[in-house]
N, C-alpha and C positions, 0 to 999 in steps of 0.2 A: 287815693280817691280824692278828687278835687272837691272843695267845699262849695255847697250851694247857698250857704248862709253867709251873710255879711255882718260886720260889726254894727252897722246902722240898723239892721233888722232886729238884732239882739237888744240894742239900745231902746228901740221903740217898744219892745215887749217887756222891758223892765228887768231883763236878765241880770243887770249889773247891781241891783239893790241887794245888799247883804243884811245882816242882823245888826242890832244895837252893838256898839263897841264893847260894852260891858259883858255881852254874852258871847264874844268871839272865842274861837279856839286858836291858840297861838300857832298850831301846825298848819293853819290855812294862810299864814302870812305871805307865802310866795305868790298866792293868787289874788291878794288884795292890792288894789291900785292906790287908794287914798281913803281918808276919813272925811265925811261931810255931814254936818249937823248931828253928830253923835251916831251916825250910821256908816258902816264900812261899805266901800264901793269896790266891786269885783272888776279885775282887769279882763276886759272882754277879748282882747287879743289872745290871751292865754286860754280863754274859754273856747275860742274858735279852733286853736291848735289842738287842744285836748279832745274836743268834739270830733275832729277829723281822725285823730288817732284811735278813738273808741269806735267810730264808724267803720274804719278799716278792719279792725279786729272782729267786730260783730258780723261784718260781711263775710269774712273767712269762715267763721263758725257756722253761719247759716248755709254757706256753700258746701260745707262738709256734711250737712244733713242732721246736725245736732239741734235740739230745741233750745230756745232762750226764754227763761222764765222772767216775766215782768212783775214787779211788786210795787204797789202804790195803794195804801189803804186810807190816806188822808182825804178829806172831803174835796179839796180843790183839785186833786189829781185823779181820783178814781174813775170818773166818767170819761175824762180825756184819754187815759190809758186804755180803758176798756174799748173805746171807740177806735183808737188808732191800731191797737194790737190785734183786735179781732179781724181786721182787714187783711193782715198778713198771716193769719192762722197760727199764732203762737200762744202758748199758755200764759195766763196772768192771774194774779191774786189782787182783788180790790176790796174785799170785805174785811177779813180778819186773817192774820197769818196763823195757820194752824201749827201749834208747837210740834216740832218733829217732822215738819213737812219734807225736809231733806234727809235729816239724820235717821228718821223712822219712816222712810218712804214706803216700805212694804205694808205697813198698817194703813197709811193714807190710801194706797192702791186698793186695799180691801174695802174701804168706805166707798170708793168710786165704783168698784165691782158690785157693791150692794145696790147702788143707784141703778146700774144696768140690769140687775136681777129684778128690781121692782118694775122696770119698763117691760121686761119679758113677761112678768106676771100679768100685766095689763093686756099684752098682745095675745097670750095663749088662753085667756079667760079665767085663770086661777084667781085673779084679783076679785072677780065678781062672786066667788064662792065664800069670801070672807064676810064677817058680820059688819054692820054699819060702823060700829065703833072701831073695829080693826082697820077698816078701809080709811077712816079719818086719820088714824095714827100713822098708817103707811104713807098717806098723802102728805102729812106734815113732815114726816122724816124725809121723804123725797124732795120736798120744797126746800128744806134746810140744807140737805146735801147739795142740791142744785145751786143754791145761793153761795155756799162756801167753796165747793169743789167743782162746780159745773164747768168752769173755764179751764180746768186742768184734766178733764176727762180723757183727752187724747194723749196726755203725757205718760207714756208707758215705762219710761226710764228716767233716771236723774238728768237734769238739763245740762247742756254744754256750757252755759253761762247764766248769770242772773243779773238783771238790771233793776236797780232800786231808786225810788224817788224818796228822798229824806231818810238818810241813814240813821239819824237819831231816833226816829219813830220806829224804823224797821231794824233795830239793833239785833234782834233774835235771828232774823234772816241772814244778817251779815255774819254772825257767829257760826251758824250752821253751815253756810257756804265756805267759810274759812276752814272749818273742821274737815270738810270733804274735798278741799283743794279745788273748789269750783271758782273760776274767774268771776270777779265782782265788778260790774259797771255801775256807776251811780252819779246822780245829780247831787253834788255836795255844796251846802251853803256855808257861810262863814262861821256858823256855830257848831259845825260837825268836825269829826276827826277824819282826815283823808288817809291816814296811814294803813288801815286794813283794806282799803279799796285798791284794786289793781288798775282800774281805768277811771280816774277822777274827772268829772265834768263840773268845774266850779261855776255855779249858777244859782239864781234865786229859785228855791224849791217851794215857795209859798204862793206865788202869783200864778193864776191860771194861764195867762198869756205866755209867761216864761216857760212853763212846763209844756205847753202846746207846741211852742217853737222847737224846743229840744227834742221832744218825742217825735215830731214830724220828721226831723233829720235822721233820728235813730231808726225809725221804722222804714224809712226810705232806703237806708243802707242795708237793712235786713232783707227787704224786698228784692234789692239788686242781687244779693247773695243767693237767694232762692231762685231767681231767674237764671243766674249763671249755672246753678246745679241742674236746672231743667234743660238748658241748652246742651250741657255736657252729656246728659243722658240721651238726648235725641241724636247727638253726633255719634255716640257709641252704637246706638241701635241701627242707624242708616248704613254704616259700612258692613255690618253683619248681614243685612238684607241684600246688599249689592254684591257681596263676595261670590255667591253661586253663579250669578250672571257673568261676572268677570272670568271665572274659571272656565265656563263654557266657550267664551269668545276666543281665548288662546288655543283651545283644543281644535276649534274649527280652522283657525289660521295655520296651525301646524299641518293639518291634513292637506290644506290647499297648497302649502309651501313645499311639501315632500317631493313631488315630481320636478320642481324647479331646481331644488338643491342637487339632484342627480346630474343635471345638465351642466352645472357650474364647474369650472376647472379647479384643480387642487390649489392653484396659486392664490385664488381669491379666498379660499378657506383659511390659508395660512395668514393672509393679511387681516382677516377678521379676528383671529385669536388674540392679538395684543389688545384689541378694543374690549374684548370680554374681560381680560385681566384688569384693564383700566377701570371698567365699570365696577368690578369686584372690589378694587382698591377704594374707589369713591364711596361704595356702600359701607366698607369697614370704617372709613373716616367719618361718615355721617352717623354711625351707630352711637358713639359716645354722646353726640349732641341730642339724640332722641331721649336719652335717659333723663327722667324727671325725679325730683325729690318727692317722697311719699308724704301724705298729710298726717303728720304725727299728732295732731289735735284729736284724732279718733281714739287715741289711747286715753283711757279714763284717768283723770288726774293731771294730764298734761294740757295746759292752756296755750294760747297763741304765743306768749312770751317765752314759755318753756320750750316749745317746739322750735322757735326761732334761735334760741341759745344752742339747742342740740344740732340744728342744721349748720350753724356757724362753726361748730366744733368738728364738723365732718360726719356726724351721725344723721344722715338725711334720708335713710330708708328704714323700713321695718326690719329687714334682715340685719342691718348694722346695729340697730337698737336691741335686737334679740340677743346679739353676742356681747353687748356692752355690760360692764360690771355696774351694779346699782350704786356702789360707792363712788365710782368714776363719774356717773351721771349726776350724783349729788354735788360733787365738786364743781362740775361744769355749770350747774344751775346757780350755786352759791357765788361763783366767780362772776357770772353774768349779772346777777342782782341779789342783794341781800334780802329782798322781799320774797325770793323763791327758796330761801333757806328752810322754810317749814314744809316744803313738798317732800313726799315720801315716794321715791321711784322704785321701791323694791319689786313691785309687780309689773313694772313697765316692760322688761325683757320678755316676760311670760306672755303679756298681751300682744307685744310686737311679733312674737313667734306665731301666734294664732293668726294675726293679720297677714304675715308673710306667707303662711300656708294657705291663705284664702278661706280660713274657717271663721267667717263673719258671724254666722248664727251662733256658734259656740262662744265667740268673743262677746257678743251681745248678751247672751245668757249669763256669762261670767260677770259682766259689768253690772247687770241688773241685780245680781245677788251680792256683789261686793259693794262696799260703801266708799265712794270717792276713789276707787282704784286701790283700796286697802283691804286685804283679805282678813 
């Protein structure tokens, strides 16, 4: 995906400003350009490159139909993230990270369902039968749940990725995502550790303008992924509607052509036979080109980088992944990148078999009950 942002735009937004040199994290040295007046300056060319890489991966995840959870609880970022992310209909956390949001997702879902139950009480009139004190208590509980969990009410399963602003502040979210093998995208400043992050975007995470520029690019990439998914669905639906009309047209043509075929001599029929064989050969040649690789990111625990490593090794379909040995998969991932050594692919063949058989509802139910693809 071509970048819409230029280094000049990032410079004007103050994306290049890092933290004080005494607060730096040595692991951020590859992304630091220089030191000026006791402050580290971030290399914006690397920021643009990393932003493009992250946008491409986010676009693929959005196109696959998985949700991306955005996390930003700091004062400068919360309003910007809420405004940008709500436009693309993705879940976000801007108040307080609830402990166990990912690792104890079942309990968090119960709290969300409780909020829905209160709404039902108000609709069916049960709420009015309560005493004044009870109504006040229920209203306060509803307001509290709405404030903390209202933005994730539509997130019925674990997200396909998590995007974080300031990894130092949201260290619990990073740990939980790591434990469940969920790909982590983050805006990382010079005082943070980039090693646990899968897709690092080196940038100033304290200035409002800087966060707004980065979030604008990220949400645009996600919106493009969602648009692609919508177009693919429409394309699949239109051939299904046109198929009956096409079947009727050849049937009418055959009936009209029957008397003409009786009058044609046998010599012409013989001449036409080789043409049919040629067409059949051309069709057989075109069949391998039509085969496409399956979207392996739909397997819980397999991120875009893991899927890319599997495809490069020849495991590009659900059927092939279902037959693969988990130990062999582990070797492929570790050889591709040492960062993927922590991934546990034990359940991937089982998930791939369900996907290959078209049992998507069963697969979704299994993924909801499992934690990060681990039984």
